[in-house]
PLY file of the C-alpha trace (Angstrom):
ply
format ascii 1.0
element vertex 118
property float x
property float y
property float z
element edge 117
property int vertex1
property int vertex2
end_header
91.92 220.78 166.31
88.31 221.57 167.11
87.50 224.85 168.83
85.86 223.04 171.77
88.96 220.89 172.32
91.20 223.95 172.26
88.89 225.74 174.70
89.00 222.79 177.13
92.80 222.66 177.00
93.15 226.40 177.45
90.67 226.29 180.35
92.77 223.58 182.00
95.85 225.79 181.70
93.85 228.76 182.98
94.28 227.61 186.58
97.46 228.82 188.29
98.43 225.45 189.78
97.78 223.50 186.57
99.75 226.03 184.55
102.66 225.74 187.00
102.54 221.94 186.81
102.46 221.99 183.02
105.32 224.49 182.72
107.40 222.39 185.13
106.77 219.27 183.03
107.65 221.13 179.83
110.88 222.23 181.49
111.60 218.63 182.53
111.40 217.61 178.89
111.19 214.00 177.82
112.53 212.77 181.16
109.36 213.89 182.90
109.03 214.00 186.68
107.63 211.74 189.36
104.61 213.05 191.20
106.38 213.50 194.54
109.08 215.67 192.91
106.39 217.85 191.31
104.60 218.22 194.65
107.84 219.12 196.43
108.97 221.61 193.79
105.59 223.41 193.71
104.67 222.98 197.37
101.37 221.25 196.59
99.67 218.64 198.79
99.52 215.19 197.16
95.72 215.19 196.87
95.69 218.61 195.21
98.44 217.61 192.79
96.60 214.41 191.91
93.43 216.37 191.15
95.26 218.78 188.84
97.30 216.07 187.10
94.09 214.15 186.47
92.54 217.22 184.85
95.62 217.81 182.66
95.60 214.13 181.66
91.91 214.24 180.78
92.54 217.02 178.23
95.65 215.18 176.98
98.19 217.81 177.99
100.11 215.31 180.13
100.58 211.55 180.20
101.83 209.22 182.89
103.82 206.01 183.11
104.10 203.72 186.11
107.67 203.05 187.26
107.66 200.45 190.00
105.74 202.19 192.79
106.07 205.68 191.31
104.18 207.46 188.57
106.19 209.64 186.18
104.39 212.45 184.35
105.33 213.96 181.00
104.15 216.97 179.02
102.52 215.96 175.74
104.57 218.04 173.32
102.49 216.98 170.31
99.36 218.28 172.01
101.15 221.51 172.86
102.18 221.88 169.21
98.62 221.27 168.06
97.27 223.85 170.50
99.85 226.44 169.46
99.11 225.64 165.84
95.41 226.20 166.44
96.10 229.54 168.14
98.44 230.75 165.43
96.68 229.35 162.37
96.82 231.94 159.59
99.38 233.94 161.55
101.72 235.93 159.32
99.31 235.58 156.40
99.35 231.79 156.57
103.15 231.39 156.48
104.75 229.16 159.12
106.56 231.51 161.46
106.82 229.83 164.86
109.04 226.98 166.06
107.38 223.80 167.26
108.00 221.78 170.39
108.98 218.86 168.17
112.41 220.49 168.18
112.55 219.23 171.79
112.29 215.56 170.77
115.03 213.30 172.18
116.37 212.71 168.65
116.59 216.44 167.85
118.06 217.26 171.25
120.81 214.68 170.71
121.70 216.03 167.28
121.79 219.59 168.63
124.37 218.45 171.19
126.37 216.60 168.52
125.52 213.23 170.07
124.98 210.18 167.84
121.35 209.40 167.10
120.03 205.91 167.66
0 1
1 2
2 3
3 4
4 5
5 6
6 7
7 8
8 9
9 10
10 11
11 12
12 13
13 14
14 15
15 16
16 17
17 18
18 19
19 20
20 21
21 22
22 23
23 24
24 25
25 26
26 27
27 28
28 29
29 30
30 31
31 32
32 33
33 34
34 35
35 36
36 37
37 38
38 39
39 40
40 41
41 42
42 43
43 44
44 45
45 46
46 47
47 48
48 49
49 50
50 51
51 52
52 53
53 54
54 55
55 56
56 57
57 58
58 59
59 60
60 61
61 62
62 63
63 64
64 65
65 66
66 67
67 68
68 69
69 70
70 71
71 72
72 73
73 74
74 75
75 76
76 77
77 78
78 79
79 80
80 81
81 82
82 83
83 84
84 85
85 86
86 87
87 88
88 89
89 90
90 91
91 92
92 93
93 94
94 95
95 96
96 97
97 98
98 99
99 100
100 101
101 102
102 103
103 104
104 105
105 106
106 107
107 108
108 109
109 110
110 111
111 112
112 113
113 114
114 115
115 116
116 117
């Protein structure tokens, strides 16, 4: 990851509302959340939420999918991993020492619960 890209992503998360939105989407996992549920949970007006989601999408921290007349938003776990990797590169003398968000993938979550993988 380029330094400028990392700086843009960190700047996006540097705003209290955007950080709250992103943390909520990370907590929601791969099921994501529809915009109205995010607005209700965080007490944000629709226009404000739309502005912040647009910013997070522009720096590729979130993605969206249309579901009928709703839009569902998801945290981009791969982008989060790349950003954490950038921040911790050469940590612990270059040895991998931190878990990655890829452990949250639907396949890994199913195996952790003992469910059959498809």
